[in-house]
KOLMAR-929112 format. One line per 8 residues: number of its first residue (from 1); for each residue x, y, z of C-alpha. Coordinates in nm, 3 decimals. Layout:
N
NUM	X Y Z | ... $
// end
This chain:
332
1	-6.743 2.457 1.414 | -6.396 2.545 1.555 | -6.071 2.430 1.389 | -6.049 2.167 1.701 | -6.366 2.016 1.596 | -6.249 1.994 1.234 | -5.981 1.807 1.302 | -6.162 1.533 1.510 $
9	-6.402 1.482 1.236 | -6.118 1.444 0.993 | -6.080 1.097 0.896 | -5.697 1.078 0.897 | -5.417 1.306 0.747 | -5.089 1.180 0.592 | -4.901 1.137 0.924 | -5.161 0.975 1.078 $
17	-5.188 0.731 0.768 | -4.794 0.632 0.787 | -4.831 0.598 1.146 | -5.119 0.330 1.154 | -4.947 0.154 0.862 | -4.596 0.140 1.058 | -4.769 0.015 1.372 | -4.981 -0.275 1.167 $
25	-4.653 -0.387 0.993 | -4.487 -0.373 1.327 | -4.767 -0.618 1.446 | -4.770 -0.804 1.137 | -4.603 -1.189 1.153 | -4.539 -1.167 0.807 | -4.339 -0.841 0.830 | -4.151 -0.976 1.158 $
33	-4.080 -1.287 0.952 | -3.925 -1.112 0.650 | -3.706 -0.898 0.898 | -3.534 -1.203 1.043 | -3.490 -1.335 0.710 | -3.275 -1.025 0.651 | -3.081 -1.070 0.946 | -3.007 -1.419 0.908 $
41	-2.897 -1.317 0.535 | -2.672 -1.060 0.685 | -2.524 -1.278 0.932 | -2.480 -1.580 0.672 | -2.284 -1.341 0.453 | -2.050 -1.211 0.678 | -1.972 -1.599 0.769 | -1.932 -1.688 0.412 $
49	-1.691 -1.383 0.414 | -1.478 -1.486 0.675 | -1.472 -1.825 0.546 | -1.337 -1.683 0.217 | -1.090 -1.468 0.396 | -0.957 -1.766 0.575 | -0.974 -2.016 0.272 | -0.713 -1.726 0.110 $
57	-0.494 -1.737 0.422 | -0.472 -2.086 0.444 | -0.398 -2.133 0.048 | -0.185 -1.834 0.012 | -0.079 -1.707 0.367 | -0.213 -1.394 0.324 | -0.383 -1.230 0.586 | -0.667 -1.009 0.414 $
65	-0.826 -0.939 0.738 | -0.520 -0.687 0.839 | -0.622 -0.439 0.552 | -0.898 -0.174 0.608 | -1.235 -0.318 0.563 | -1.355 -0.048 0.317 | -1.062 -0.076 0.064 | -1.077 -0.497 0.092 $
73	-1.451 -0.497 0.049 | -1.445 -0.293 -0.246 | -1.156 -0.478 -0.436 | -1.284 -0.824 -0.348 | -1.637 -0.736 -0.502 | -1.474 -0.599 -0.792 | -1.282 -0.914 -0.859 | -1.589 -1.092 -0.778 $
81	-1.790 -0.888 -1.072 | -1.526 -0.968 -1.307 | -1.556 -1.334 -1.228 | -1.905 -1.315 -1.262 | -1.996 -1.419 -0.883 | -2.286 -1.286 -0.708 | -2.186 -1.402 -0.365 | -1.942 -1.501 -0.132 $
89	-2.043 -1.851 -0.149 | -2.024 -1.847 -0.536 | -1.686 -1.705 -0.523 | -1.568 -1.970 -0.297 | -1.672 -2.267 -0.543 | -1.491 -2.087 -0.801 | -1.177 -2.105 -0.598 | -1.233 -2.470 -0.553 $
97	-1.277 -2.512 -0.927 | -1.027 -2.282 -1.059 | -0.699 -2.239 -0.789 | -0.529 -1.983 -1.009 | -0.819 -1.742 -0.933 | -0.605 -1.685 -0.604 | -0.349 -1.530 -0.783 | -0.602 -1.321 -0.976 $
105	-0.748 -1.227 -0.667 | -0.424 -1.103 -0.491 | -0.314 -0.930 -0.822 | -0.661 -0.723 -0.761 | -0.610 -0.645 -0.434 | -0.216 -0.529 -0.458 | -0.158 -0.153 -0.555 | -0.058 -0.104 -0.900 $
113	-0.070 0.262 -0.926 | 0.301 0.379 -0.994 | 0.541 0.515 -1.234 | 0.938 0.617 -1.278 | 0.986 0.901 -1.044 | 0.625 0.933 -0.930 | 0.645 1.257 -0.702 | 0.936 1.428 -0.839 $
121	1.010 1.644 -0.550 | 1.081 1.313 -0.344 | 1.279 1.204 -0.600 | 1.484 1.517 -0.651 | 1.567 1.515 -0.270 | 1.670 1.147 -0.295 | 1.904 1.245 -0.590 | 2.036 1.561 -0.460 $
129	2.074 1.487 -0.054 | 1.984 1.167 0.036 | 2.179 0.927 -0.189 | 2.498 1.131 -0.234 | 2.470 1.123 0.182 | 2.446 0.763 0.199 | 2.756 0.722 -0.019 | 2.966 1.004 0.129 $
137	2.915 0.824 0.455 | 2.979 0.476 0.322 | 3.324 0.622 0.166 | 3.454 0.772 0.529 | 3.361 0.439 0.673 | 3.501 0.231 0.420 | 3.202 0.048 0.336 | 3.113 -0.080 -0.014 $
145	2.772 -0.203 0.047 | 2.456 -0.006 -0.022 | 2.123 -0.141 0.005 | 1.775 -0.008 -0.091 | 1.426 -0.148 -0.062 | 1.120 -0.067 -0.262 | 0.858 -0.215 -0.059 | 0.551 -0.275 -0.260 $
153	0.725 -0.246 -0.571 | 0.429 -0.351 -0.836 | 0.617 -0.385 -1.147 | 0.936 -0.239 -1.028 | 0.905 0.117 -1.169 | 1.007 0.254 -0.785 | 1.300 0.004 -0.756 | 1.448 0.082 -1.098 $
161	1.401 0.469 -1.047 | 1.637 0.431 -0.728 | 1.891 0.243 -0.959 | 1.889 0.495 -1.218 | 1.972 0.787 -0.919 | 2.217 0.578 -0.795 | 2.399 0.528 -1.158 | 2.358 0.914 -1.190 $
169	2.505 0.967 -0.848 | 2.813 0.722 -0.903 | 2.900 0.770 -1.273 | 3.209 0.588 -1.362 | 3.247 0.484 -1.003 | 2.931 0.269 -0.970 | 3.169 -0.039 -0.972 | 3.347 0.061 -0.674 $
177	3.023 -0.011 -0.464 | 2.832 -0.324 -0.400 | 2.474 -0.165 -0.474 | 2.124 -0.403 -0.445 | 1.806 -0.235 -0.508 | 1.545 -0.465 -0.371 | 1.177 -0.471 -0.479 | 0.904 -0.679 -0.289 $
185	0.529 -0.732 -0.368 | 0.304 -1.004 -0.302 | 0.194 -1.004 -0.649 | 0.381 -1.276 -0.803 | 0.249 -1.228 -1.120 | 0.385 -0.888 -1.099 | 0.725 -0.964 -0.986 | 0.760 -1.211 -1.281 $
193	0.753 -0.893 -1.526 | 0.951 -0.647 -1.331 | 1.290 -0.799 -1.375 | 1.233 -0.752 -1.781 | 1.263 -0.377 -1.767 | 1.001 -0.331 -2.003 | 0.751 -0.045 -1.986 | 0.515 0.143 -2.213 $
201	0.531 0.528 -2.232 | 0.245 0.606 -2.003 | 0.473 0.511 -1.691 | 0.766 0.714 -1.808 | 0.578 1.033 -1.848 | 0.776 1.214 -1.558 | 1.129 1.074 -1.675 | 1.343 1.339 -1.820 $
209	1.413 1.314 -2.238 | 1.802 1.293 -2.124 | 1.749 0.992 -1.897 | 1.521 0.821 -2.117 | 1.778 0.845 -2.399 | 2.036 0.721 -2.175 | 1.894 0.426 -1.986 | 1.621 0.313 -2.206 $
217	1.598 0.169 -2.546 | 1.271 0.182 -2.740 | 1.136 -0.123 -2.901 | 0.828 -0.098 -3.107 | 0.569 0.050 -2.851 | 0.792 -0.031 -2.535 | 1.096 0.085 -2.375 | 1.332 -0.148 -2.243 $
225	1.587 -0.069 -1.920 | 1.950 -0.121 -1.994 | 2.116 -0.415 -1.859 | 2.360 -0.148 -1.602 | 2.046 -0.060 -1.422 | 1.864 -0.364 -1.420 | 2.171 -0.542 -1.278 | 2.122 -0.313 -0.972 $
233	1.790 -0.459 -0.865 | 1.648 -0.764 -0.752 | 1.255 -0.869 -0.710 | 1.144 -1.141 -0.451 | 0.796 -1.225 -0.282 | 0.779 -1.063 0.032 | 0.441 -1.001 0.269 | 0.506 -0.685 0.511 $
241	0.256 -0.820 0.767 | 0.331 -1.191 0.787 | 0.707 -1.210 0.694 | 1.014 -1.087 0.875 | 1.218 -0.797 0.833 | 1.474 -0.763 0.558 | 1.765 -0.621 0.742 | 2.065 -0.396 0.705 $
249	1.902 -0.154 0.474 | 2.055 0.198 0.381 | 1.724 0.330 0.248 | 1.343 0.204 0.268 | 1.079 0.345 0.039 | 0.719 0.231 0.148 | 0.490 0.485 -0.015 | 0.118 0.475 -0.011 $
257	0.083 0.119 0.115 | 0.019 0.191 0.507 | -0.295 0.384 0.410 | -0.440 0.042 0.304 | -0.402 -0.117 0.640 | -0.582 -0.090 0.973 | -0.440 0.173 1.200 | -0.307 -0.115 1.453 $
265	-0.097 -0.272 1.175 | 0.050 0.050 1.032 | 0.248 0.063 1.327 | 0.353 -0.282 1.302 | 0.441 -0.272 0.979 | 0.650 0.047 1.044 | 0.817 -0.120 1.315 | 0.939 -0.415 1.077 $
273	1.078 -0.141 0.841 | 1.262 0.056 1.109 | 1.387 -0.251 1.216 | 1.531 -0.307 0.833 | 1.694 0.007 0.864 | 2.079 0.046 0.940 | 2.100 0.339 1.186 | 2.133 0.633 1.018 $
281	1.907 0.512 0.732 | 1.680 0.696 0.541 | 1.286 0.612 0.506 | 1.042 0.747 0.283 | 0.648 0.736 0.320 | 0.359 0.837 0.095 | 0.268 1.221 0.090 | -0.082 1.133 0.226 $
289	0.091 0.913 0.544 | 0.228 1.004 0.870 | 0.461 0.785 1.095 | 0.264 0.624 1.335 | 0.272 0.764 1.718 | 0.448 0.517 1.866 | 0.734 0.532 1.583 | 0.800 0.930 1.577 $
297	1.096 0.908 1.813 | 1.266 0.665 1.630 | 1.310 0.906 1.344 | 1.441 1.242 1.255 | 1.268 1.483 1.020 | 1.458 1.522 0.663 | 1.197 1.684 0.466 | 0.838 1.642 0.650 $
305	0.649 1.772 0.331 | 0.771 1.510 0.114 | 0.785 1.236 0.406 | 1.144 1.164 0.418 | 1.295 1.039 0.768 | 1.592 0.930 0.894 | 1.645 0.670 1.150 | 1.810 0.792 1.473 $
313	2.086 0.588 1.665 | 1.920 0.423 2.016 | 2.051 0.698 2.223 | 1.914 1.004 2.075 | 1.577 0.843 2.032 | 1.419 0.943 2.336 | 1.558 1.287 2.406 | 1.441 1.379 2.016 $
321	1.123 1.206 2.046 | 0.898 1.487 2.209 | 1.054 1.780 1.961 | 0.952 1.569 1.655 | 0.603 1.511 1.792 | 0.562 1.860 1.827 | 0.679 1.919 1.460 | 0.438 1.657 1.312 $
329	0.151 1.809 1.531 | 0.244 2.158 1.367 | 0.269 2.063 0.998 | 0.039 1.762 0.953 $
// end
């Protein structure tokens, strides 16, 4: 008997069995019914999520659909697990019973990874070059008002870091200027704590012993920022997506925030921050972020590696836009 005849006489190989089982399943009405149920459940889950996001928007005026889907889903599910909810519907019912859960969800969604002088090279450049230049140009114009903005400030570490740099740059001349450092966030719980200037040692690990001794007082296991620095900083609620821009800024830090939003929203946010800056104002992004393409001609590069830019005057924007696009393409 040849090999062909052996194959014909053989009942069924493994591949044959799997193939026939699959065909039987597809023709089985029970199998089809179960598959239809799965599809229906997915659609119902999507509707529940949509309802949840709309509910949060109605009650807290925060549009979470602007966030990147992967990040949003991960954080929502994390909060749901902590609240012992196994479905969006369960969580919706919890929000109805406990309105304070809205704030706990927002706290979970907002970015809290921060510390004093995070990314030291950025703050070295701010202290050695950017802030002295702002001060010098203000003096030349006879302008005493200096405004800086920490967008997504969390517990205030970044805003207070900027205030320390202004104190260091001006020294005894600090009273010659009207300095305001503004810290904003969507997390009201964090904003309530930020003005106290009370921090544990973990967020101070990058601060020098000299600055730690000069601007902080240790109280048990906490470090209290002194009144001189705290007086320069104010905090307020601000949603960069839905709220208007905050004008007349000389320096804006928006670091590691754009990456949490969809591409189309990143440009809208950058436009608001650009509108906030005075001509010649400085703009700082996170090291993993880049200017959205539509905003490239609005800025000149101060230090591309550390993502420090400077707002152009309207006259120079078109002339220099192409040149900056070429620089960004080469270095990113």
